[in-house]
C-alpha positions, 0 to 999 in steps of 0.5 A: 453381326448377330449372335444366336442360341437355337434349342435342339428343336429349332422352336426357341431362338434367343438373340445376344442383345448386346455382341461380345468384342471378341470371340474365341475360337480354339482349335486343337490336335490330340497327340499321342507321345511315345517314347521310342528308345533310339529317338526319345519322345515322338508325337503321334498325331491323333483326331481333331478335339472338339473346337471350343468357342468363347466369348464375353458381354453383359445382359443389359438391366432393362432386357430381362438379364435374369431370365437371359441368365436363367435360360443359358442355364436350362441350355447347359444342363440340357442333354441336347445340343444347341446351335450356335449362329454368328451371322456375318461371321460364318459360324453355324454349330451345333454344340454344347455349353460346357460353361458360362460364369456370371458377374455383377460390375460397377457400371449400370445397376442390374446389369449381368456381365456372362462368359460363355464357352461352347464346344461344338457337338459330336454325333457318336456312332456306335458300331454294331458288330456283325452277328456270327454265323456260330454262336459264342461258345461259353468258356466256363467249363460245366461241372461234371454230374453223376446222378445217383442209382439204387445200390450206390455209396459215395466209396462205389461213385468214386471209384467209378468216376474218380478212378480212387475209391479214397475220394469219396470225401471230395465227392461228399464234401462238395455235394453236402448241402445235398446229401446231409450231415450223414455221407451214408444216406445218399437217394437214387436220382439225386444229381452229384457235382463231382470234384 
């Protein structure tokens, strides 16, 4: 068996120099637990979780172990998947390196030991919503406005538009920035927002 990591472009191929003694493949199914009054807790099966492949080995001192660890780090921080190929085991997957750990041990000086975990990669698929024939209506109400005419007063506008001349103060309060400090000085052409 031989262990390889191949970058997303397919140009860079890294072979692990020492085969691990063991490869761990973890598969799980997602379960949603719900509580049904007459039954208690019930598990409802969902989709399959992402598969994890883990293994440990070492980089020998005479084969640039620091460069090998740096390459694993480069692959890990990249947002692109790498291909894990284990010949003779039928493993050929796209995945993301989710973690790798380094340790130095007492054996051969310069050897670097590592643990690596690769999670299978799935292409995210976003469904586009079909364009509807009718344009979406805006649910926010459009405020009603009144355009001031020659001879208008807030008192008269309140009576005409709101049915109550006493509500002239409501109109003034809503439009104070436009009217100014004197409510009697409204000008033709001003657009007042009605309360």
